[in-house]
C-alpha positions in Angstrom: 34.6 -8.1 12.0 34.9 -6.5 15.5 32.4 -3.6 15.9 30.6 -1.4 18.4 27.0 -0.6 18.0 26.1 2.8 19.6 22.5 3.0 20.7 20.7 6.2 21.6 17.0 6.4 22.4 16.2 3.0 20.9 18.0 3.6 17.6 21.4 3.0 16.2 23.3 6.3 16.5 26.6 5.0 15.1 28.3 1.8 14.0 32.0 1.9 14.8 34.7 -0.4 13.5 36.5 -2.2 16.3 35.4 -3.1 19.8 36.8 -0.2 21.8 34.7 0.6 24.8 33.2 4.1 25.1 33.6 6.2 28.3 30.7 7.1 30.6 28.2 4.8 28.9 26.7 1.4 29.6 28.7 -1.1 27.5 27.5 -4.6 26.8 30.3 -6.9 25.7 29.1 -9.8 23.6 32.5 -11.3 23.2 33.0 -13.4 20.0 29.3 -13.8 19.3 27.9 -12.6 16.0 25.6 -9.5 16.0 23.0 -9.7 13.3 20.2 -7.3 12.5 16.9 -8.1 14.1 15.2 -10.5 11.7 12.0 -9.6 9.8 9.5 -12.3 9.0 7.0 -10.9 6.5 4.9 -14.1 6.2 3.3 -15.3 9.4 -0.2 -16.3 10.5 -0.9 -15.0 14.0 -4.6 -15.9 13.8 -5.9 -13.3 16.3 -8.6 -12.2 16.7 -11.0 -15.0 16.2 -8.8 -18.0 16.1 -6.6 -17.3 19.1 -6.9 -21.0 20.1 -4.7 -21.6 17.0 -2.0 -19.1 17.9 -2.3 -15.5 19.1 -0.2 -12.4 19.5 1.3 -13.4 22.9 2.6 -16.8 21.8 3.5 -15.9 18.3 5.6 -12.8 19.3 7.3 -14.8 22.1 8.3 -17.5 19.6 9.6 -14.8 17.3 11.7 -13.1 20.0 13.2 -16.5 21.0 14.4 -16.9 17.4 15.9 -13.4 16.8 12.8 -12.1 14.9 12.0 -8.5 16.0 9.4 -7.7 13.4 6.4 -9.8 12.2 4.1 -9.0 9.3 0.8 -10.8 9.8 -1.2 -12.3 7.0 -4.9 -11.2 6.6 -6.0 -14.8 7.3 -6.6 -17.0 9.4 -8.0 -14.5 11.8 -11.7 -13.7 12.1 -12.7 -11.3 10.7 -10.2 -11.5 7.9 -8.2 -8.3 7.4 -10.1 -7.2 4.2 -11.4 -3.8 5.4 -10.6 -1.1 8.0 -13.1 -2.5 10.5 -11.3 -5.8 10.6 -7.9 -4.1 10.9 -9.1 -2.1 13.9 -10.3 -5.4 15.5 -6.8 -6.8 15.1 -5.2 -3.7 16.5 -7.4 -3.9 19.6 -6.6 -7.6 20.0 -2.9 -7.0 19.9 -2.9 -4.4 22.7 -0.4 -5.3 25.4 0.4 -8.7 24.0 3.3 -8.2 21.6 6.9 -9.0 22.5 8.2 -7.8 19.2 7.0 -5.2 16.7 4.4 -6.1 14.1 2.4 -4.9 11.0 -0.6 -6.3 9.2 -1.0 -7.0 5.5 -4.4 -6.2 4.0 -6.4 -8.7 2.0 -7.6 -8.9 -1.5 -10.7 -11.1 -2.0 -13.5 -11.3 -4.5 -15.2 -7.9 -5.0 -13.4 -6.0 -2.2 -11.5 -3.6 -4.5 -13.4 -0.6 -3.0 -12.0 -1.5 0.5 -8.3 -1.2 -0.6 -7.9 2.5 -0.7 -9.2 3.0 2.9 -6.8 0.3 4.0 -3.9 2.1 2.2 -4.8 5.2 4.2 -4.7 3.3 7.5 -1.0 2.4 6.8 -1.0 -1.3 5.8 2.2 -2.1 3.9 0.5 -4.0 1.1 -2.0 -6.7 0.3 -2.2 -10.5 0.0 -4.4 -12.7 -2.3 -4.9 -16.3 -3.2 -5.3 -17.7 -6.7 -6.7 -21.0 -5.3 -8.9 -21.9 -2.2 -7.1 -20.6 0.8 -8.4 -23.2 3.2 -10.5 -20.4 4.8 -13.9 -19.9 3.3 -14.1 -16.3 4.5 -10.9 -15.4 2.5 -12.1 -16.1 -1.0 -9.6 -16.7 -3.9 -9.5 -14.4 -6.8 -9.3 -14.8 -10.6 -7.8 -12.5 -13.3 -10.8 -10.2 -13.2 -10.5 -9.6 -9.5 -6.7 -9.2 -9.8 -7.2 -6.5 -12.4 -9.7 -4.6 -10.3 -7.3 -4.7 -7.3 -4.2 -3.7 -9.3 -6.1 -0.8 -10.8 -6.8 0.4 -7.2 -3.1 -0.1 -6.2 -1.6 1.5 -9.3 0.7 4.3 -8.3 0.6 3.5 -4.6 3.9 1.7 -4.6 2.4 -1.0 -2.4 3.0 -4.6 -3.3 0.4 -7.2 -4.0 1.4 -10.5 -2.5 0.1 -13.7 -4.1 -0.3 -17.3 -3.2 0.8 -18.5 -6.7 -1.1 -21.7 -7.4 -4.1 -21.8 -9.8 -7.0 -24.2 -9.3 -7.1 -26.1 -12.6 -4.0 -28.3 -12.4 -4.7 -29.1 -8.8 -8.3 -30.0 -9.5 -7.3 -32.3 -12.5 -4.5 -34.0 -10.5 -6.7 -34.6 -7.5 -9.5 -36.1 -9.7 -7.0 -38.4 -11.3 -5.6 -39.6 -8.0 -9.1 -40.2 -6.5 -10.1 -42.1 -9.7 -7.0 -44.4 -9.2 -7.9 -45.0 -5.5 -4.4 -44.0 -4.4 -3.6 -44.0 -0.7 -3.9 -40.5 0.9 -1.7 -41.6 3.7 1.3 -41.6 1.3 3.2 -38.3 0.9 3.7 -39.1 -2.8 -0.1 -38.9 -3.2 -0.3 -35.4 -1.7 2.7 -34.2 -3.6 1.1 -35.4 -6.9 -2.0 -33.5 -6.0 -0.2 -30.1 -6.1 1.7 -30.3 -9.4 4.4 -27.8 -10.5 2.1 -26.6 -13.2 -0.2 -24.9 -10.7 2.6 -22.6 -9.7 4.0 -22.1 -13.2 0.6 -21.0 -14.6 0.0 -18.7 -11.7 3.4 -17.1 -11.9 3.1 -16.5 -15.6 -0.2 -14.7 -15.1 1.2 -12.6 -12.3 4.3 -11.6 -14.3 2.1 -10.5 -17.1 -0.1 -8.4 -14.9 2.9 -6.8 -13.0 4.3 -5.7 -16.4 1.0 -4.4 -17.6 0.0 -2.4 -14.5 3.6 -1.4 -13.5 2.7 -2.4 -10.0 4.9 -4.5 -7.7 3.8 -8.1 -7.3 5.4 -10.5 -4.8 5.3 -14.3 -5.1 5.0 -15.8 -1.7 6.4 -19.2 -0.6 7.8 -20.3 -4.0 8.1 -24.1 -3.9 8.6 -25.2 -7.6 12.0 -24.6 -9.0 10.5 -25.2 -12.4 9.1 -21.6 -12.2 12.6 -20.1 -11.7 13.3 -19.5 -15.5 10.1 -17.5 -15.8 11.1 -15.4 -12.8 14.7 -14.9 -14.0 13.6 -13.8 -17.4 11.0 -11.4 -16.0 13.5 -9.8 -13.7 15.9 -9.3 -16.6 13.2 -7.4 -18.4 12.8 -5.2 -15.3 9.4 -6.6 -14.3 8.4 -5.4 -10.8 8.4 -9.0 -9.5 9.9 -10.2 -6.2 9.8 -13.7 -4.7 10.4 -15.5 -1.4 10.8 -19.1 -0.4 10.5 -20.7 3.0 12.8 -22.5 5.3 10.8 -25.8 4.9 11.5 -25.9 1.2 15.2 -25.3 1.8 15.6 -27.8 4.6 13.3 -30.8 3.9 12.8 -32.9 0.7 10.0 -35.2 -0.4 12.2 -38.3 -0.3 12.7 -37.9 3.5 9.1 -37.3 4.5 7.4 -40.3 6.1 4.0 -41.4 5.0 1.4 -40.2 7.4 3.6 -37.5 8.9 1.1 -34.7 8.3 3.1 -32.1 10.3 5.0 -31.7 7.1 1.9 -30.7 5.1 2.0 -27.2 3.5 0.8 -25.7 0.2 2.6 -25.6 -2.1 4.2 -28.8 -1.0 7.8 -29.7 -0.2 9.2 -31.1 -3.4 12.1 -33.5 -4.2 15.8 -33.1 -3.4 16.8 -31.8 -6.8 14.1 -29.1 -6.5 15.5 -28.1 -3.1 19.0 -27.7 -4.4 17.7 -25.6 -7.4 16.0 -23.3 -4.9 19.3 -22.9 -2.9 21.1 -22.0 -6.2 18.4 -19.4 -7.1 18.7 -17.9 -3.6 22.5 -17.6 -3.8 22.2 -16.1 -7.3 19.6 -13.5 -6.3 16.7 -14.9 -8.3 14.9 -15.6 -5.0 15.0 -12.4 -2.9 14.6 -13.7 0.7 13.4 -16.4 3.1 10.4 -16.4 5.5 8.6 -19.1 7.5 4.9 -19.0 6.5 4.3 -20.0 10.1 0.8 -21.4 9.9 0.0 -23.3 13.1 -3.2 -25.1 14.1 -4.6 -27.2 17.0 -3.1 -30.7 16.9 -6.4 -32.4 16.0 -6.5 -30.5 12.7 -3.3 -32.4 11.6 -5.1 -35.7 11.8 -2.0 -37.6 12.8 -4.0 -40.6 13.9 -5.4 -41.2 10.4 -2.2 -39.8 8.7 -4.3 -38.7 5.8 -2.8 -35.8 3.9 -6.1 -34.8 2.3 -7.7 -34.2 5.7 -4.9 -32.4 7.5 -4.5 -28.7 7.8 -1.9 -27.4 5.4 0.6 -25.3 7.4 4.0 -25.7 9.1 4.7 -24.2 12.5 8.3 -23.0 12.7 8.3 -19.5 14.2 11.5 -19.1 16.2 13.5 -21.8 14.4 14.1 -20.2 11.0 17.6 -18.6 11.7 19.3 -21.9 12.8 17.4 -23.8 10.1 18.7 -21.5 7.4 22.2 -21.3 8.8 22.4 -25.1 9.0 21.7 -25.3 5.3 24.0 -22.4 4.4 26.9 -23.8 6.4 26.5 -27.2 4.7 26.7 -25.4 1.3 29.6 -23.0 2.1 27.4 -19.9 2.0 28.7 -16.9 4.0 27.0 -15.9 7.2 26.5 -12.3 6.2 23.9 -13.4 3.6 21.5 -13.9 6.5 21.3 -10.1 6.9 19.8 -9.7 3.4 17.8 -12.9 3.3 16.1 -12.7 6.7 16.2 -9.0 7.6 16.8 -6.4 4.9 14.9 -8.2 2.1 11.6 -8.7 3.9 11.9 -5.3 5.5 12.0 -3.7 2.0 8.9 -5.6 0.9 7.0 -4.2 3.9 8.3 -0.7 3.4 10.4 -0.8 6.6 13.8 -0.4 5.0 15.8 2.2 6.9 13.8 1.4 10.0 14.1 -2.4 10.4 16.3 -5.2 9.3 19.7 -3.4 9.2 22.6 -2.4 11.4 22.7 1.2 10.2 22.5 4.6 11.9 18.9 5.8 12.2 17.4 2.3 12.2 15.7 0.8 15.3 18.3 -0.8 17.5 17.0 -4.3 16.9 19.7 -7.0 16.9 20.4 -10.6 17.6 23.3 -12.1 19.5 23.9 -15.4 17.6 26.3 -18.3 18.2 26.9 -19.9 14.8 29.0 -22.7 16.2 26.4 -24.1 18.6 25.0 -27.6 17.8 21.6 -28.6 19.2 18.6 -30.8 18.6 15.1 -29.3 18.6 13.0 -30.4 21.5 9.5 -29.6 22.6 10.8 -27.1 25.2 12.4 -25.1 22.4 9.0 -24.4 20.8 7.4 -21.2 22.1 4.4 -21.1 19.8 1.0 -22.3 21.1 0.8 -25.8 19.7 4.0 -27.9 20.0 3.6 -29.5 16.6 6.4 -29.2 14.1 8.4 -31.3 11.6 11.6 -29.8 13.1 11.3 -31.7 16.4 14.3 -33.9 16.7 16.2 -32.1 13.9 19.8 -31.3 14.7 20.7 -27.7 13.9 23.7 -25.4 13.8 23.6 -22.0 15.4 21.6 -20.7 18.4 20.1 -17.3 19.4 21.6 -16.2 22.7 19.8 -12.8 22.9 17.3 -10.7 21.1 17.2 -6.9 21.5 14.3 -4.7 20.5 14.9 -1.0 20.2 17.9 -1.1 22.4 16.5 -3.3 25.2 16.7 -7.1 25.6 13.5 -9.1 25.2 15.1 -12.6 25.2 18.3 -13.7 26.9 19.7 -17.2 27.4 16.5 -19.0 27.1 14.4 -16.6 29.1 12.1 -13.7 28.2 13.0 -10.4 29.7 10.7 -7.8 31.1 7.2 -7.2 29.7 5.8 -7.2 26.2 6.6 -3.8 24.6 6.2 -4.4 20.9 4.1 -2.0 18.8 2.4 -1.8 15.5 4.4 -0.5 12.5 2.3 1.7 10.2 3.5 2.6 6.7 3.6 6.3 6.2 
């Protein structure tokens, strides 16, 4: 509907129905473009400090701004040192200085035997913690078992902070991989990689996490849900009032296993992209509210780590680079399925903002919130090219994909940071600390 956003001192002061201009103020007329809340991506790997050659604050936040994302929440890996104690967090804060085009926050990390480090991180203002139930790909960020989870949840009990979990357990992955290797199957085939990360790994992990969330009365968030077979468990838990939330990612909603070429390791992620029927079940769960919101899990790496020449899925780094593309990717899928545009505000802004404790400040066009918004053309049709990628390494399965919808402008706290394909001014993003 027509509306006027009134901005004072970097915040929304008022949201008026209609598009009447206001006297004696600077009025920006965006015509028939759609104004969305600034997007919040609560699952990104910025990789700085320590692995800035993989990404970094400068490139990650520029890519975010180009895609309408005004807030990033950085995962505690793949940086060096991993964000598992206050000293590592301070190193990250120093590294970010003067480089951020959008606002950011940092999750803390739960690894083996670091429960004593959690309370000091809570006091520094992290919005929550992330853990892995399987090898993370980074030796310095160790995966945890039920004993470690219990120790961490005991520390977090009563804090209100969520524990985010990569929900795959090791046993089913180990067994499947050993069977595949014994059969001498070709690791250049996507079907081999997909078989190595079975649905059971997610189902077993999610069953454990639901049980612990109910026992400790502490919020647990399932990151990057891939397997639709876990949805009944999640739906039943939520009906019981379990403090469980869940996200999925744009790659699981856009791609399907049947369309991934053998050797195309730019598609590798964990959990993997599953079949077409699985994708449609995820869309249904998102529309019905079983899945809370959508993020990217932007996990870039140097091109050599994708091993495109060999095309072997077992050698390639598992992570998809997509920061800056998520809005048109999601809108393309929504428009194909007849889902209303306004759902984007919940699925890509308000939902992740709540998880990170930023509701009321980020992710909504409401009085008192930061004046972050996106000028979006939902009718634009375009094909992703290298020049559209603003993250460090131009490797992505979205290159050559035709999308609907394009970001015209991104505004952070009442000032433009991206406009018509160009970045505006200087980086002025800041850290968001949970109070």
